[in-house]
VOPAGU-2260 file (C-alpha; in pm, 1 decimal, decimal comma):
REM VOPAGU-2260
SITE   aa  ch    i         X         Y         Z
SITE  MET   A    0   15968,9   -1393,4   20772,4
SITE  THR   A    1   15599,8   -1348,8   20806,6
SITE  GLU   A    2   15443,2   -1324,5   20435,6
SITE  ARG   A    3   15196,2   -1048,1   20365,9
SITE  HIS   A    4   14875,8   -1169,2   20275,9
SITE  ASP   A    5   14901,3    -962,0   19952,6
SITE  GLU   A    6   15229,8   -1080,9   19817,0
SITE  THR   A    7   15323,6   -1371,4   19596,2
SITE  VAL   A    8   15619,1   -1561,7   19711,7
SITE  CYS   A    9   15832,5   -1758,8   19480,0
SITE  LEU   A   10   16140,7   -1973,0   19490,9
SITE  VAL   A   11   16369,0   -2056,6   19206,7
SITE  THR   A   12   16665,6   -2280,1   19208,4
SITE  GLY   A   13   16993,0   -2230,2   18991,6
SITE  ALA   A   14   16886,5   -1844,2   19009,4
SITE  GLY   A   15   17242,4   -1757,6   18974,9
SITE  SER   A   16   17265,0   -1748,9   18603,3
SITE  GLY   A   17   17089,5   -1828,2   18255,4
SITE  ILE   A   18   16731,3   -1915,6   18240,7
SITE  GLY   A   19   16691,7   -1906,2   18653,5
SITE  ARG   A   20   16820,7   -1552,7   18652,4
SITE  GLU   A   21   16595,7   -1437,2   18388,8
SITE  THR   A   22   16305,6   -1630,2   18544,3
SITE  ALA   A   23   16384,7   -1414,4   18860,0
SITE  GLN   A   24   16399,9   -1112,0   18689,7
SITE  GLY   A   25   16066,5   -1174,4   18487,8
SITE  LEU   A   26   15870,3   -1268,5   18834,9
SITE  ALA   A   27   16022,9    -954,6   19038,6
SITE  ARG   A   28   15898,1    -718,1   18724,1
SITE  ARG   A   29   15530,0    -893,8   18802,4
SITE  GLY   A   30   15559,4    -795,1   19162,5
SITE  MET   A   31   15661,2   -1109,1   19318,5
SITE  SER   A   32   15842,8   -1161,1   19650,7
SITE  LEU   A   33   16140,9   -1397,6   19552,1
SITE  ILE   A   34   16348,6   -1685,2   19764,2
SITE  LEU   A   35   16670,6   -1750,9   19521,7
SITE  ILE   A   36   16874,0   -2054,7   19536,9
SITE  ASP   A   37   17238,9   -2134,2   19397,8
SITE  ARG   A   38   17538,2   -2300,5   19444,3
SITE  ASN   A   39   17790,2   -2007,1   19353,1
SITE  GLN   A   40   17740,9   -1697,3   19595,3
SITE  ASP   A   41   17912,7   -1427,9   19346,3
SITE  THR   A   42   17642,0   -1492,3   19085,0
SITE  LEU   A   43   17365,5   -1568,0   19333,1
SITE  SER   A   44   17474,4   -1158,0   19479,2
SITE  GLU   A   45   17457,8   -1069,2   19117,8
SITE  THR   A   46   17086,0   -1209,1   19061,3
SITE  VAL   A   47   16957,2   -1055,4   19404,3
SITE  ALA   A   48   17097,8    -727,5   19318,4
SITE  SER   A   49   16915,6    -724,1   18942,5
SITE  VAL   A   50   16589,3    -862,5   19075,2
SITE  ARG   A   51   16569,4    -584,1   19323,9
SITE  ALA   A   52   16620,3    -331,8   19075,8
SITE  ALA   A   53   16372,9    -478,9   18880,7
SITE  GLY   A   54   16117,2    -424,2   19113,2
SITE  ALA   A   55   16095,2    -733,9   19370,5
SITE  PRO   A   56   15927,3    -623,0   19667,0
SITE  ARG   A   57   16124,4    -870,2   19894,8
SITE  VAL   A   58   16390,9   -1098,0   19796,9
SITE  THR   A   59   16606,0   -1351,9   20028,7
SITE  SER   A   60   16898,9   -1581,9   19898,2
SITE  HIS   A   61   17047,1   -1902,4   20017,9
SITE  GLN   A   62   17401,0   -2024,8   19870,5
SITE  ALA   A   63   17352,5   -2405,0   19879,0
SITE  ASP   A   64   17486,0   -2677,9   19664,8
SITE  LEU   A   65   17136,4   -2901,3   19622,2
SITE  SER   A   66   17372,4   -3209,5   19497,7
SITE  ARG   A   67   17470,7   -3256,2   19846,5
SITE  ARG   A   68   17183,6   -3400,5   20068,3
SITE  ALA   A   69   17314,9   -3258,9   20388,1
SITE  GLU   A   70   17326,6   -2872,5   20233,5
SITE  LEU   A   71   16989,9   -2951,7   20080,7
SITE  ASP   A   72   16838,0   -3077,6   20413,1
SITE  ALA   A   73   16987,6   -2787,2   20598,6
SITE  LEU   A   74   16829,8   -2538,2   20336,1
SITE  LEU   A   75   16495,3   -2716,4   20393,8
SITE  GLU   A   76   16505,1   -2641,2   20764,5
SITE  VAL   A   77   16571,0   -2279,9   20733,4
SITE  LEU   A   78   16308,9   -2256,2   20457,6
SITE  ARG   A   79   16066,9   -2401,3   20700,8
SITE  SER   A   80   16144,6   -2201,1   21004,3
SITE  SER   A   81   16154,1   -1844,4   20834,8
SITE  HIS   A   82   15858,3   -1847,3   20579,6
SITE  ALA   A   83   15493,9   -1897,1   20661,6
SITE  ARG   A   84   15415,3   -1990,9   20302,8
SITE  LEU   A   85   15494,8   -2040,1   19926,4
SITE  ASP   A   86   15320,1   -2005,6   19670,9
SITE  VAL   A   87   15526,3   -2123,4   19374,0
SITE  LEU   A   88   15803,6   -2344,5   19354,4
SITE  ILE   A   89   16010,5   -2336,3   19043,2
SITE  ASN   A   90   16255,2   -2636,8   19030,5
SITE  ASN   A   91   16518,4   -2474,4   18759,0
SITE  ALA   A   92   16871,8   -2608,9   18866,4
SITE  GLY   A   93   17021,9   -2842,2   18627,6
SITE  VAL   A   94   17380,3   -2967,6   18514,4
SITE  LEU   A   95   17507,1   -3191,5   18201,3
SITE  CYS   A   96   17831,0   -3371,9   18295,9
SITE  GLU   A   97   18060,6   -3509,5   18018,7
SITE  GLU   A   98   18213,7   -3742,3   18254,8
SITE  ARG   A   99   18006,7   -3933,6   18503,8
SITE  ARG   A  100   18071,2   -3818,6   18889,8
SITE  GLU   A  101   17914,0   -3897,3   19230,2
SITE  THR   A  102   17831,3   -3664,0   19490,1
SITE  PRO   A  103   17918,3   -3709,7   19874,6
SITE  ASP   A  104   17610,8   -3936,3   19904,2
SITE  GLY   A  105   17737,0   -4173,1   19639,2
SITE  PHE   A  106   17452,9   -4045,8   19379,0
SITE  GLU   A  107   17531,2   -3957,4   18984,6
SITE  LEU   A  108   17575,0   -3584,9   18972,6
SITE  THR   A  109   17321,1   -3539,1   18677,8
SITE  PHE   A  110   17062,3   -3766,2   18841,2
SITE  ALA   A  111   17113,6   -3560,8   19186,2
SITE  VAL   A  112   17113,4   -3208,5   19044,5
SITE  ASN   A  113   16821,1   -3296,6   18802,0
SITE  TYR   A  114   16597,2   -3541,8   18951,7
SITE  ALA   A  115   16659,0   -3603,0   19347,4
SITE  ALA   A  116   16703,6   -3251,1   19422,8
SITE  PRO   A  117   16366,3   -3135,2   19276,0
SITE  VAL   A  118   16194,6   -3450,8   19432,6
SITE  LEU   A  119   16333,4   -3391,6   19804,8
SITE  LEU   A  120   16269,0   -2975,8   19777,6
SITE  THR   A  121   15927,5   -3031,5   19670,6
SITE  ARG   A  122   15873,6   -3318,5   19945,3
SITE  GLY   A  123   16019,5   -3099,1   20218,2
SITE  LEU   A  124   15802,1   -2761,1   20109,6
SITE  LEU   A  125   15473,9   -2939,2   20085,2
SITE  PRO   A  126   15376,2   -2783,5   20378,4
SITE  LEU   A  127   15464,5   -2434,8   20289,8
SITE  LEU   A  128   15304,0   -2472,7   19948,8
SITE  GLU   A  129   14985,0   -2618,0   20096,5
SITE  ALA   A  130   14965,5   -2293,4   20332,5
SITE  ALA   A  131   14935,2   -2089,7   20006,1
SITE  PRO   A  132   14590,7   -1982,6   19873,4
SITE  GLN   A  133   14706,2   -2188,0   19539,0
SITE  GLY   A  134   15057,7   -2386,9   19543,2
SITE  ARG   A  135   15211,6   -2411,1   19201,7
SITE  ILE   A  136   15485,7   -2647,3   19126,4
SITE  VAL   A  137   15724,1   -2566,7   18813,5
SITE  ASN   A  138   15931,1   -2838,6   18689,9
SITE  VAL   A  139   16181,3   -2734,2   18451,7
SITE  SER   A  140   16198,0   -3070,4   18196,6
SITE  SER   A  141   16332,2   -3106,1   17882,8
SITE  VAL   A  142   16262,7   -3238,7   17526,7
SITE  ALA   A  143   16558,0   -3447,5   17560,9
SITE  HIS   A  144   16320,1   -3644,4   17746,9
SITE  LYS   A  145   16206,8   -3844,5   17432,3
SITE  HIS   A  146   16560,5   -3999,4   17409,7
SITE  GLY   A  147   16546,8   -4104,9   17813,9
SITE  TRP   A  148   16511,8   -4454,0   17913,7
SITE  LEU   A  149   16478,9   -4533,2   18264,1
SITE  ASP   A  150   16642,3   -4848,1   18414,9
SITE  LEU   A  151   16517,2   -4890,4   18756,9
SITE  ASP   A  152   16796,7   -5107,0   18902,5
SITE  ASP   A  153   16998,0   -4853,2   18723,6
SITE  LEU   A  154   16955,4   -4493,6   18791,6
SITE  GLN   A  155   17263,7   -4418,9   18903,8
SITE  THR   A  156   17362,6   -4489,1   18550,6
SITE  ARG   A  157   17697,0   -4718,9   18657,2
SITE  ARG   A  158   17666,2   -4881,4   18321,8
SITE  GLY   A  159   17759,6   -4721,5   18018,0
SITE  TYR   A  160   17753,9   -4346,3   18107,0
SITE  PHE   A  161   17732,8   -4091,8   17860,7
SITE  GLY   A  162   17660,3   -3721,7   17917,2
SITE  TYR   A  163   17336,5   -3649,4   17728,4
SITE  ARG   A  164   17179,9   -3986,5   17815,3
SITE  SER   A  165   17216,1   -3946,7   18168,9
SITE  TYR   A  166   17050,4   -3581,9   18100,2
SITE  ALA   A  167   16804,0   -3715,4   17913,4
SITE  ARG   A  168   16681,9   -3995,1   18157,3
SITE  SER   A  169   16710,6   -3725,5   18439,4
SITE  LYS   A  170   16455,5   -3517,2   18255,8
SITE  LEU   A  171   16235,7   -3779,4   18179,8
SITE  ALA   A  172   16219,0   -3899,2   18544,7
SITE  LEU   A  173   16137,8   -3553,8   18631,8
SITE  MET   A  174   15891,7   -3541,0   18424,0
SITE  LEU   A  175   15718,5   -3868,2   18517,4
SITE  PHE   A  176   15763,8   -3740,0   18905,2
SITE  THR   A  177   15536,9   -3426,9   18796,0
SITE  ARG   A  178   15262,1   -3641,8   18643,6
SITE  ALA   A  179   15281,7   -3870,3   18959,3
SITE  LEU   A  180   15290,9   -3601,1   19194,0
SITE  ALA   A  181   14960,1   -3404,9   19029,7
SITE  ARG   A  182   14774,4   -3709,3   19041,9
SITE  ARG   A  183   14857,6   -3709,8   19425,3
SITE  LEU   A  184   14765,7   -3351,6   19457,0
SITE  ALA   A  185   14464,8   -3409,1   19261,5
SITE  SER   A  186   14206,4   -3340,5   19556,8
SITE  THR   A  187   14414,2   -3041,5   19674,8
SITE  ALA   A  188   14459,0   -2666,3   19551,2
SITE  LEU   A  189   14837,1   -2750,2   19422,8
SITE  THR   A  190   14928,6   -2788,8   19093,0
SITE  ALA   A  191   15224,5   -2965,3   18943,5
SITE  ASN   A  192   15341,4   -2871,1   18581,7
SITE  CYS   A  193   15650,3   -2934,3   18398,3
SITE  LEU   A  194   15795,8   -2753,9   18077,3
SITE  HIS   A  195   16042,1   -2739,5   17807,3
SITE  PRO   A  196   16247,5   -2409,5   17802,0
SITE  GLY   A  197   16388,5   -2444,7   17446,5
SITE  VAL   A  198   16751,8   -2523,7   17362,9
SITE  ILE   A  199   16911,0   -2243,7   17530,0
SITE  ALA   A  200   17245,9   -2060,8   17459,6
SITE  THR   A  201   17377,0   -2105,8   17798,7
SITE  SER   A  202   17569,9   -2367,7   17969,4
SITE  LEU   A  203   17468,6   -2658,5   18195,4
SITE  GLY   A  204   17791,8   -2826,1   18209,7
SITE  GLU   A  205   18156,4   -2764,6   18285,4
SITE  GLY   A  206   18298,1   -2800,1   17956,8
SITE  GLY   A  207   18339,4   -3058,0   17707,8
SITE  PHE   A  208   18186,6   -3188,3   17376,4
SITE  ILE   A  209   17842,2   -3105,3   17427,4
SITE  THR   A  210   17903,2   -2760,4   17581,1
SITE  SER   A  211   18141,4   -2696,7   17302,4
SITE  CYS   A  212   17870,2   -2773,1   17062,0
SITE  LEU   A  213   17623,5   -2564,6   17216,4
SITE  ARG   A  214   17870,7   -2244,4   17215,3
SITE  ILE   A  215   17919,0   -2285,8   16832,0
SITE  ALA   A  216   17538,0   -2298,8   16783,7
SITE  GLY   A  217   17479,7   -2019,4   17037,8
SITE  PRO   A  218   17350,8   -1770,0   16768,6
SITE  TRP   A  219   17095,1   -2004,0   16642,3
SITE  LEU   A  220   16996,4   -2099,1   16989,5
SITE  LYS   A  221   16706,3   -1930,9   17189,9
SITE  GLN   A  222   16840,4   -1672,1   17472,8
SITE  PRO   A  223   16784,9   -1752,2   17857,8
SITE  THR   A  224   16522,1   -1426,1   17843,0
SITE  THR   A  225   16302,2   -1625,4   17593,7
SITE  GLY   A  226   16363,6   -1933,9   17790,8
SITE  ALA   A  227   16263,7   -1841,3   18094,5
SITE  GLU   A  228   15905,9   -1737,0   17960,4
SITE  THR   A  229   15727,6   -2055,6   18002,4
SITE  SER   A  230   15838,2   -2083,1   18359,6
SITE  ILE   A  231   15720,7   -1759,1   18426,0
SITE  PHE   A  232   15384,8   -1819,9   18249,2
SITE  LEU   A  233   15329,4   -2113,0   18455,5
SITE  ALA   A  234   15405,5   -1928,1   18761,4
SITE  HIS   A  235   15181,0   -1648,7   18756,5
SITE  ALA   A  236   14931,8   -1695,7   18465,2
SITE  PRO   A  237   14552,4   -1704,5   18599,3
SITE  GLU   A  238   14474,9   -1940,2   18276,9
SITE  VAL   A  239   14661,3   -2237,2   18435,4
SITE  ARG   A  240   14536,5   -2181,7   18774,3
SITE  SER   A  241   14389,6   -2535,7   18787,8
SITE  THR   A  242   14618,7   -2671,1   18525,8
SITE  SER   A  243   14817,4   -2977,2   18660,0
SITE  GLY   A  244   14984,5   -3282,4   18533,7
SITE  GLN   A  245   15079,3   -3108,5   18201,5
SITE  TYR   A  246   15370,0   -3051,5   17986,4
SITE  PHE   A  247   15453,9   -2703,3   17835,1
SITE  ILE   A  248   15673,1   -2575,0   17547,6
SITE  ASP   A  249   15634,1   -2213,4   17471,0
SITE  CYS   A  250   15360,0   -2130,7   17685,3
SITE  ARG   A  251   15105,3   -2390,8   17553,4
SITE  PRO   A  252   15000,0   -2740,6   17629,8
SITE  ALA   A  253   15210,5   -3012,0   17451,9
SITE  GLN   A  254   15205,9   -3375,9   17422,3
SITE  PRO   A  255   15500,1   -3542,3   17574,7
SITE  ARG   A  256   15659,8   -3828,8   17386,6
SITE  ARG   A  257   15565,9   -4180,1   17456,1
SITE  PRO   A  258   15843,2   -4252,5   17738,6
SITE  GLY   A  259   15698,5   -3950,2   17885,2
SITE  ARG   A  260   15343,5   -4072,3   17902,8
SITE  ASP   A  261   15433,9   -4424,9   18078,9
SITE  ASP   A  262   15266,4   -4376,6   18407,1
SITE  ALA   A  263   15294,9   -4748,1   18504,4
SITE  ARG   A  264   15668,9   -4660,3   18502,5
SITE  GLY   A  265   15616,7   -4315,0   18683,0
SITE  GLU   A  266   15468,7   -4511,1   18946,4
SITE  ALA   A  267   15747,3   -4772,7   18961,6
SITE  LEU   A  268   16002,3   -4438,3   18964,2
SITE  TRP   A  269   15795,8   -4326,8   19234,8
SITE  LEU   A  270   15840,7   -4627,9   19489,8
SITE  ARG   A  271   16209,6   -4657,2   19394,4
SITE  THR   A  272   16273,6   -4286,1   19444,3
SITE  GLU   A  273   16118,9   -4294,1   19806,1
SITE  ALA   A  274   16318,5   -4622,5   19871,9
SITE  LEU   A  275   16674,2   -4440,0   19735,9
SITE  LEU   A  276   16584,6   -4111,8   19926,0
SITE  GLY   A  277   16465,2   -4248,9   20224,0
SITE  LEU   A  278   16119,2   -4085,7   20220,0
SITE  PRO   A  279   15790,4   -4188,2   20356,3
SITE  ALA   A  280   15575,6   -4377,2   20167,3
SITE  TRP   A  281   15309,4   -4129,4   19964,9
SITE  PRO   A  282   15044,3   -4413,7   19773,8
SITE  ALA   A  283   14834,5   -4255,6   19500,4
SITE  GLY   A  284   14506,0   -4118,7   19630,5
SITE  SER   A  285   14628,9   -4046,1   19989,0
SITE  PRO   A  286   14713,4   -3707,3   20142,7
SITE  PRO   A  287   15043,6   -3607,8   20162,2
SITE  PRO   A  288   15263,5   -3791,2   20456,7
SITE  HIS   A  289   15413,6   -3503,6   20689,8
């Protein structure tokens, strides 16, 4: 698909439900063309219909399980061959698993979806983002990062697995990745920011104690519509056009907790991630490797 010069193209992962669907609808109402990704074809089709009704000029969708490297790589090939540019990438898909599960590639599932997939998509889509007038990368992290602790020798949480701990670790890793990425993009027109959407009345997992607690607390939690506001803001607001490497809550810059500001550990994580995922080295201060 050849993008028109006057349209803004935004990709949203986890677009089949919850915050992802609300984000897509909000962007559609602002006239953006959309590329929607989700693992569930039925809910993805519902979102496609809703964003078309909301006014999206053009919509394409792809069913893909981002926890599986083969499906993610195949998706990247399709996207790079069918699109000339990408204005906004919103890495929204996320899970919280009560019990430790591994993907076919041997990665712990929460790590694979919440951290490895955004890294791989971002690195793989950089040529399309660079082709845009001012590409934006938006990563949905969480205030849970304050409870995260990175064991660089056990990123797969093989020791002492606990669902929320793994979730917090993955969101901390995504925040540190965002900051390290922003440093590498400093000489370009691209920006990278992350956000906390709020504690949302939606399910991240597939049952279990934490999911049950969220369901009980539902009346006191933010709704997905409210949770999507900061992602939408970072995707289109002119006032953050040149803002990069920042963390946002309720559409305002916020100070990450100390683990989220440990840039030395973030650089160590960057190197470990490149080795783990088989990515080409990209040192700080160097142009993106293509």
